[in-house]
Each structure stands twice: as C-alpha cells, then as structure tokens.
C-alpha positions in Angstrom: -68.5 40.6 -37.2 -68.6 38.9 -33.9 -65.6 38.6 -31.6 -64.7 34.8 -31.3 -63.3 35.4 -27.9 -66.6 36.8 -26.6 -69.1 34.1 -25.4 -72.4 34.3 -27.1 -75.2 36.1 -25.4 -78.6 34.6 -24.6 -80.1 35.6 -27.9 -77.2 34.2 -29.9 -77.4 30.9 -28.0 -81.1 30.6 -28.7 -80.5 31.3 -32.4 -77.6 28.8 -32.7 -79.1 25.9 -30.7 -82.9 26.0 -31.2 -83.8 22.4 -31.6 -86.6 23.1 -34.0 -84.2 24.8 -36.5 -82.0 21.7 -36.5 -84.9 19.2 -36.8 -86.4 21.2 -39.7 -83.1 20.7 -41.7 -83.0 17.3 -43.4 -79.4 17.8 -44.2 -78.5 18.1 -40.5 -80.4 14.9 -39.7 -78.7 13.1 -42.6 -75.2 14.1 -41.4 -76.0 13.0 -37.8 -77.1 9.6 -39.1 -74.3 9.2 -41.7 -71.3 10.2 -39.6 -72.3 9.0 -36.1 -69.3 7.2 -34.5 -71.4 4.0 -34.1 -72.9 1.8 -36.8 -76.6 2.6 -37.2 -79.2 0.4 -38.9 -82.9 1.0 -39.6 -84.7 -2.4 -39.7 -88.3 -2.8 -40.8 -91.0 -5.0 -39.2 -90.1 -7.9 -41.5 -86.5 -7.8 -40.2 -85.0 -6.4 -43.4 -82.4 -3.7 -43.4 -83.9 -0.4 -44.7 -81.0 1.9 -44.2 -77.4 1.7 -43.0 -74.7 4.4 -42.3 -71.1 4.5 -43.4 -69.9 3.0 -40.1 -71.8 -0.2 -40.9 -69.8 -0.6 -44.1 -66.5 -0.1 -42.2 -67.5 -2.4 -39.3 -69.0 -5.3 -41.3 -67.2 -5.1 -44.6 -70.4 -4.9 -46.7 -71.5 -2.1 -48.9 -74.8 -0.5 -48.1 -76.1 -1.7 -51.5 -75.4 -5.3 -50.5 -77.2 -4.9 -47.1 -80.4 -2.9 -47.9 -83.2 -5.3 -48.3 -81.4 -8.2 -46.6 -82.6 -9.8 -43.4 -80.7 -8.5 -40.4 -79.5 -12.1 -39.7 -76.9 -11.5 -42.4 -74.9 -9.6 -39.7 -75.5 -12.3 -37.1 -73.0 -15.3 -36.6 -74.3 -18.3 -38.4 -74.5 -20.3 -35.2 -77.0 -17.8 -33.8 -78.9 -16.9 -36.9 -81.8 -19.3 -36.6 -82.3 -18.6 -33.0 -82.1 -14.8 -33.7 -85.2 -15.0 -36.0 -87.3 -16.0 -32.9 -85.8 -13.2 -30.8 -86.4 -10.7 -33.6 -90.0 -11.7 -34.0 -90.6 -11.5 -30.3 -89.1 -8.0 -30.2 -91.2 -6.8 -33.1 -94.4 -8.1 -31.4 -93.4 -6.4 -28.1 -91.1 -3.5 -29.0 -89.2 -1.7 -26.2 -86.1 0.4 -25.6 -83.1 -1.8 -24.9 -80.0 0.2 -23.7 -76.5 -0.3 -24.9 -74.6 -3.1 -23.1 -77.7 -4.6 -21.4 -75.7 -7.4 -19.8 -76.0 -9.7 -22.9 -73.0 -11.1 -24.8 -73.7 -10.3 -28.4 -71.7 -11.0 -31.5 -71.6 -9.6 -35.1 -70.5 -11.3 -38.3 -68.4 -9.6 -40.9 -68.6 -10.3 -44.6 -65.5 -12.5 -44.4 -67.4 -14.6 -41.8 -65.3 -13.5 -38.9 -67.0 -12.8 -35.6 -66.5 -10.0 -33.1 -68.3 -8.9 -29.9 -70.8 -6.0 -30.1 -73.0 -3.9 -27.9 -76.4 -3.0 -29.4 -78.9 -0.4 -28.5 -82.5 -1.0 -29.9 -85.2 1.6 -30.0 -88.6 1.2 -31.7 -89.6 4.0 -34.1 -93.3 4.6 -34.8 -93.7 6.0 -38.3 -96.9 6.9 -40.0 -96.4 4.4 -42.8 -94.7 1.5 -40.9 -92.8 0.5 -37.8 -89.0 0.6 -37.8 -86.4 -0.4 -35.3 -83.3 1.8 -34.8 -80.2 -0.3 -34.0 -77.0 1.4 -32.8 -74.1 -1.1 -32.9 -70.7 -0.6 -31.2 -67.7 -2.8 -31.6 -67.1 -4.2 -28.1 -63.7 -5.8 -28.8 -61.7 -3.2 -26.9 -64.1 -3.1 -24.0 -63.9 -6.9 -23.7 -60.1 -6.7 -23.8 -60.0 -4.1 -21.0 -62.5 -6.1 -18.9 -60.5 -9.3 -19.4 -57.3 -7.6 -18.4 -59.0 -6.1 -15.3 -60.4 -9.6 -14.4 -57.0 -11.2 -14.8 -55.5 -8.4 -12.6 -58.2 -9.0 -10.0 -57.6 -12.7 -10.0 -53.8 -12.2 -9.6 -54.5 -9.9 -6.7 -56.9 -12.3 -5.0 -54.4 -15.2 -5.5 -51.7 -13.2 -3.9 -54.0 -12.3 -0.9 -54.9 -16.0 -0.4 -51.2 -17.0 -0.7 -50.2 -14.4 1.9 -53.0 -15.3 4.3 -52.0 -19.0 3.9 -48.3 -18.2 4.6 -49.2 -16.1 7.7 -51.4 -18.9 9.1 -48.6 -21.3 8.5 -46.3 -19.1 10.5 -48.9 -19.2 13.4 -49.0 -23.0 13.1 -45.2 -23.2 13.3 -45.2 -21.0 16.4 -47.8 -23.2 18.0 -45.7 -26.3 17.1 -42.6 -24.6 18.5 -44.4 -23.8 21.7 -45.7 -27.4 22.0 -42.2 -28.8 21.7 -41.2 -26.9 24.9 -43.9 -28.3 27.2 -44.4 -31.7 28.8 -47.8 -30.9 30.3 -50.3 -33.2 28.5 -53.2 -30.7 28.9 -51.2 -27.8 27.5 -49.9 -29.9 24.7 -53.4 -31.0 23.8 -54.6 -27.3 23.7 -51.7 -26.3 21.5 -52.2 -29.2 19.1 -55.9 -28.5 18.8 -55.3 -24.8 18.1 -52.7 -25.7 15.5 -55.1 -28.0 13.7 -57.7 -25.3 13.6 -55.3 -22.9 12.1 -54.2 -25.5 9.6 -57.8 -26.2 8.5 -58.2 -22.6 7.6 -54.8 -22.3 5.9 -55.7 -25.3 3.7 -58.8 -23.5 2.4 -56.7 -20.5 1.4 -54.2 -22.9 -0.2 -57.0 -24.5 -2.3 -58.4 -21.1 -3.3 -54.9 -20.0 -4.3 -54.4 -23.1 -6.6 -57.9 -23.3 -8.0 -58.9 -21.6 -11.3 -62.2 -20.4 -9.6 -61.3 -18.0 -6.8 -65.0 -17.9 -5.8 -65.2 -21.4 -4.4 -63.3 -24.6 -3.8 -64.1 -28.3 -4.5 -65.1 -29.1 -0.9 -65.0 -32.9 -1.5 -61.3 -32.6 -2.4 -60.7 -30.3 0.7 -62.3 -32.8 3.1 -60.1 -35.6 1.8 -56.9 -33.5 2.3 -58.0 -32.3 5.7 -58.7 -35.8 7.0 -55.3 -37.0 5.6 -53.6 -34.2 7.5 -55.4 -35.1 10.8 -54.3 -38.7 10.3 -50.7 -37.6 10.2 -51.1 -35.2 13.1 -52.5 -37.9 15.5 -50.3 -40.6 14.0 -53.3 -42.9 13.4 -52.4 -46.5 12.4 -54.2 -47.1 9.1 -54.4 -50.8 9.8 -56.0 -50.2 13.2 -58.4 -47.3 12.5 -59.9 -47.5 9.0 -61.0 -44.1 7.7 -63.3 -43.8 4.7 -64.2 -40.5 3.2 -67.1 -39.9 0.8 -67.5 -36.3 -0.3 -69.5 -35.2 -3.3 -67.6 -32.7 -5.5 -69.7 -29.7 -4.3 -68.4 -26.2 -4.8 -68.5 -24.1 -1.6 -67.4 -20.5 -1.2 -65.0 -19.3 1.5 -67.7 -17.9 3.8 -69.1 -21.4 4.1 -65.9 -23.4 3.8 -64.1 -22.0 6.8 -66.7 -22.7 9.5 -67.5 -26.1 7.8 -63.8 -27.0 7.7 -63.5 -26.2 11.4 -66.5 -28.4 12.2 -64.9 -31.3 10.4 -61.6 -30.7 12.1 -63.3 -30.8 15.5 -65.4 -33.9 14.9 -62.7 -35.9 13.3 -60.1 -34.9 15.9 -62.6 -35.8 18.7 -63.1 -39.2 17.2 -59.3 -39.9 16.9 -58.7 -38.8 20.5 -61.7 -40.4 22.3 -63.6 -42.9 20.2 -61.2 -45.9 20.3 -59.4 -47.5 23.2 -55.6 -48.0 22.9 -54.9 -50.9 20.6 -58.5 -51.2 19.6 -59.6 -51.5 15.9 -62.4 -49.4 14.5 -63.9 -47.5 11.6 -64.5 -43.8 11.0 -66.6 -42.5 8.2 -66.9 -39.0 6.9 -69.6 -38.1 4.3 -70.6 -34.9 2.7 -73.7 -34.8 0.4 -76.0 -32.2 -1.0 -79.5 -32.3 0.4 -81.0 -29.6 -1.8 -80.1 -26.3 -3.4 -77.5 -24.7 -1.2 -78.2 -27.3 1.5 -75.8 -30.0 2.7 -75.4 -32.8 5.2 -72.1 -33.6 6.8 -71.9 -36.9 8.7 -69.0 -38.0 10.9 -69.6 -41.5 12.3 -67.4 -43.9 14.3 -68.1 -47.4 15.8 -66.0 -46.7 18.9 -67.0 -46.7 22.6 -69.3 -43.7 22.3 -69.5 -40.7 24.6 -71.7 -42.3 27.2 -75.2 -41.5 28.3 -73.9 -39.2 31.0 -72.4 -36.8 28.5 -74.7 -34.0 27.5 -72.7 -32.6 24.6 -75.2 -29.8 23.8 -75.1 -28.3 27.3 -71.5 -29.0 28.2 -68.9 -31.1 26.4 -65.5 -30.0 25.2 -64.5 -26.7 23.7 -64.5 -28.4 20.4 -68.0 -29.7 20.6 -69.3 -26.3 21.7 -67.5 -24.8 18.8 -69.2 -27.3 16.5 -72.6 -26.1 17.8 -71.8 -22.4 17.4 -70.3 -22.8 13.9 -73.3 -24.8 12.8 -75.6 -22.0 13.9 -73.5 -19.6 12.0 -74.1 -21.8 8.9 -77.9 -21.5 9.6 -78.1 -25.2 10.4 -78.4 -27.7 13.2 -76.6 -30.7 14.7 -77.9 -34.2 15.5 -76.0 -36.6 17.6 -76.8 -40.3 17.8 -75.1 -42.7 20.2 -75.7 -46.4 19.5 -72.6 -48.6 19.6 -70.6 -45.6 18.5 -71.2 -41.9 17.8 -72.7 -40.3 14.7 -72.8 -36.5 14.2 -75.1 -35.2 11.5 -74.6 -31.6 10.6 -77.2 -30.0 8.4 -76.1 -26.6 7.1 -76.6 -24.1 4.3 -74.3 -22.4 1.9 -73.7 -18.8 3.1 -73.9 -16.2 0.4 -71.5 -13.3 0.5 -72.8 -10.2 2.1 -71.3 -6.8 1.5 -69.6 -5.5 4.6 -70.5 -2.0 5.6 
C-alpha cells in the first residue's frame, strides 16, 4: 500500500496520467462531458442539437429529451433567431475556432423565454461520418455585473478627478482676479484678465465633463456657447451695441482636442472684443463650428470691425494670444487662415486628436 504523504515517483505519474489511457476509456470521456462546469452542446451541420450535458438543462430549463433534434435557435432570443440562422450557416461553411468571450455581446433564452448574457466558445469537430460543432456556453451574468460595477466605479473616479481639477482651476482664477483688483496698471490688468480667461476656458471643459453622462467627450457646440457667454460678461459687452451670434454643430470632441480648441476660441473672441470695434461703435461678431469631414472641423470667428490693418503681420508677430492660436492649431494638426476685408475673419481648420498612451 502506497504512502499518501509520499509524492508519486516518475513511473507512478506516468501510469496515473498517461493521456492514451484516459482517451481509451469512454466512461472517462462521458464524465468529462457530462459534469463539466459549463454547458456543452454538440450541434450537427444542419444546426440541430445532437447532444447536451446536464449543465444545459440547469442553465436553460429544458430537458435534454426536449432539446435533442431541435435547431439550436431554440436557445437563442427570439429577436435574434432569424438573424442567427444566417450566422450559423456562414460558420458551418467556414468553420473556425472561436474563443470564449470573443468581444461579442451574446444572449441565451431559457424555456420560460427569459434572456441572459452568455459567453460561447465554438470549435469545429471533424468526424468520420459528419461534421459537428462543439459549443461551450457560460452564463455571463456575474461577469457583466462585475464589469458594470467596475465601469461605474471608474466613472465616479473620473468625475471626481474632473471636479477637483475644475475646483483647482477656479482657485487659480480667483487668485488672478484678486491680484488684478490690486493693480491700476492697464497693461498688468490686461495680462491678468487674459490669463484668467484662459484658465476659465479650461475649467469649463472639466465642468462639462463632470456633468455629462459620457466622460469621453463633450458636446462642443454647447461648450462654445457657454464660453462666449462668459467672455461677454468678462468684457462687459453691450449686447445692443455688439451683436454676437454663435452657430456650433453638436459635435462630440474629446478632452485632448477640446482644451486647445477652447483656448483658440478664447483668444480669437477676446481679441475681437478688445480690438475689433471702436468705443461706442456697433458691430457683429460671428462664431461658427462645423464638421468638414470625419474627425475634421472648421472654426470660424468673424467680425465686421475695423480690421487689424495691412501693416499687421499676425503670423510673424502679433500679440501673445495670436501666437498662441497659431501654436495650438499646429498642435491640433491644422492650419489658420486670416482674411481682412472690412473686418477680420479667422478660419481654423483642425483635426480631432485621438488619445495616445503616455509612456
């Protein structure tokens, strides 16, 4: 009698685990099939169930006698059944191994007509008499629940990050405002006000991301309207004197694109409010954002004011704000056009930036 505490030697391991001994024993194969932890089906080339294990009965509520000979669509939700016939035919004509959880949302249907998510592994079996498909089915309800909880936790975390970033930027904005209230130098006051507006344009993006249901991107049309309204208040623009119109398509833009684009709008609109119109003069300012193609956009900021003048070479010199516009547009893989004809029109062509993993 062998000692249970003593590990088996090489000869014993060979005797116990020789694969051919197991494969030659039909009872062993039957037990593996019958009591596997997952539901297992054998389906013939016509799509009919040839064999099912005990887990199929427990998972779907049918007895094996009810299932054998039935089309496999009996286990498919009715809303998918007709479509599944085409998928099944295509698979039989071009069989291949499909691993469990292959990135497809699949659902099963119980006898009581209730639905539940499943993961399915498919494997073609070439038999001498016919072709069979081995289907291993796993109830994915618990996995889906865990994934949903993880997603909710991630969303809550990201919301908290955006909220804290927005709050920190508002603190910086308040500090700049406090500093501005202690100076009477117009040049210093202008620099502090411009810096504060830039900070606020970024904070507004984080506020939008915090409040939106989709943390991946914001409705940029809505953002543009709110940003322009904030600049109107900052520069105390008389609505009756300077008429501002905003047309922005409801395009979704991610944070990598939104921040530089928001800064560009801030600079161009601020520049128009400060320089385009003489004191007491009436005028119009138009801001437009439209999609030019897939992931390509056109931002237009146009006024009918006095213009910058032919002597101003905005590309070579110009203000800090205009140089910033040029640099940010290059960051967005785009370019800027400036037209001066009884006013000034900036046309900014840019692309949506796709998130890149940081190393």
